[in-house]
N, C-alpha and C positions, 0 to 999 in steps of 0.2 A: 724882775717883773713877776708879780704874783699870779696865781692861776686864773683868778677872775679877769685880770687885765689881759692875760694871754687869750682867754676865751673871748673877751670883747674884741680883741684884734682879729681872731679867727672868724668871728661872726660878721664883723664889718667887711672883711675880705670876701667871705662867702656871699654877702649881699651884693657884691660887685660881680659875682660870677666867677671868681678866681678860685676854683676848687683846690688846686694844688697848694697855693699859698695859704689857704684857710686851714688845711690839715697840717701844714708845716708849723703853724703857730701853736698848735696843741698836739704835740707828738704822742702823748698818752692816748689820744682818741684813736688813732690808727692802730696802736698796740692793743687796745682793748677790743676793737673790732676783730682783729686777727685772732686773738685768744678765743673770743666767742665763736668765731667761724670754725676754728679748729676743734672746738668742743661740741659743735652742733647745737648751740643754744638758740640760734635764730629759728629753729624748728618748733620751739615752744610758742611761737607767735603766729598770729593770723596775718591778714592783709589789711592795708590801710591806704587811703588816699592822702596825699600831702596838700590837697586843696581843703582848707579849713572851712567847716560848715558855717562858722560865724563871720569869717572874713570874706568868703566867697572867692578866694584866690589862693594860689600856692604860697606856703609860708617858707619855702626854700627855693633857691635857684635850681634850675634843671641840672646844671653842671655839678652842683653839690649833691643833688639827689642821685645822679648817675655814679658819681665817685663813691658815695657810701655803699651802693650795691656792688660796685666792682671790688671794693675792698673786702666786703663780706662774702663775695661769691654767691650772692642771692639774685634770683631772677626779678625783673621788674618790667613794668610797662607804664611809663609816665602817664598819669601821675600816681599810679598804684604800685606799692612795693611792700616790703616786709614791715609790719607794724612795730616790732621791737626796734628795728634799725632806725625807723623814722621817728617814733615817739620818744625813744630814749636818747639816741645819739644825734639824729637830725635836728631835733628841737633845740639842742644845745647851741647850734649854729644859726638859729633863726632869730631875726630881729623884727619880724612882722608883728605889728601891734594887734592885739585882740582885745575883746571886751574884758578879758580876765588877766590882762598883762602879757608879758612874754612867756612863751611856751616853756622856756628853760627853767623858770622860777620854781616849778614843782621839784626839781632836782637840787637847785641851789638854796632855796629857802627851807625853813624847818617844818612848815605846816604839814606836808604829806608824811614826812618821817614820823612826826609826833602822832598823827592820826593812825599810823600803823603800830604805834607803841614803841617806836625805835628812837635812838639818840638823834639829836637835831642834825648831825652831820652824816647820818646813815647813808645818804645818797650823794655824798660829795663825789663828783664824777672822777676826779683824779686820785682818789684814795688808793693806798696800797692794798693788796689782797685781791679778793674777788672783784671782777669788773662791775661797772654800774649795771649793765644788763643782767648779770647774774643776781646781784642784790635785789634789783627791782622784781625780777621774775620770782625769786624765792618769797619775797614779801607778798606779792600778789597771789601766788599759788597758795600760800598759807591762809590768806583771807578767803579765798575761794572754798577752802575746805571747812572753814568755821566762821561764816559771816554773822554779823548781828542782824542784818536784813538782806533779803535777796528777792529779785524779780526775774522771771524768765519771759521771753517774748519770741514771736515767730515760731510758735510750736515747740519751744524749748531750744531753739537753735542759738539764741543769744541770751546771755546771762549777765545781769548787773548785781554786784554784791557791794555791801557797805560795812564799814567797821563799827558803825553806830546807826541807830534808827532815827535819831534826832540830833540836831546840832552839827558841829564840825565832824567830818568823817573822811576816811579814805574810800574812794570808789574804784572798783575794778570792773572792767567790761571785758567779756570774753565770748568766744564763739565755740559752740559745741559741735564737733565733727565726728565722723565715724572713727577717726583715729585718736579721739580724745579732745580735751579742752585746749583751745589755742587763745592766748592772751591777745587783747587788742590795745588796751591802754589802762592807765591808772592816774588819778589826779586827786587833789583834795577838794572837798566841797564844804561850803559854810553851813548848809542847811540840808541835812540828809532827808528830813521829812518832806521837804519840797521836791527833792529828786524823786522820792518814792511816789508822791502824789502825781507828779507829772507823768510818770510811767503808767500809774494805775488809771489815769484819766485819758490817756492817749487813745484816740479812736480813728484808725485809718479808714478811708473810704472803702465800702464793700468791694471786694475783689482786687483792691490795690495791693501791690507787694509791700512787704515790710521794708521800711527804710532804716538801715542800720544807724545806730547812734555813734556820736563821738568819732567821726571820720573813718569808721570801719568801712572797708570795701566789700560789697556783696559778692 
């Protein structure tokens, strides 16, 4: 059974709420989480909700959400948990349909890797060597240091950067804290200019709190 079929089996089991069997189907996933936890890599990430803003519902079963955080030794309070754990590893097990397809496609397809200027398989989850979380965080952090375009919101607390100002691009969203920048998510966009325009023209009601983007938890 190839790795895509294993992942399909794990995701189908996760959708039924059987967290243990879901992780048994993809043993590399638990190993990667353990390596990242031991190296403190989840500390590079902010918080996120598993309730998708487009779907309006959780994209993972609660048992799988809890299992992820137990394996990582990370605190959580359903539906909010560690953004790296959820966006990188949790999305691999999600079969929830969204307007942009399955969440996992950013890691399985070539679009995001190409937008970062990397090889098509740079984010293959089961690849030997650095874990997927480590590879994603390194690419995102590099873009944060040298973006083609950037926008800050909420008084500089949230930062969106893109690898291009027009056309296809990689997008990275992060939160700026007293302890440094914490990643929230990264994904490919087809029209970077449209993303920038949407941010530039956003106008919250006077006195209304900033609503974080892309499933970030305030």
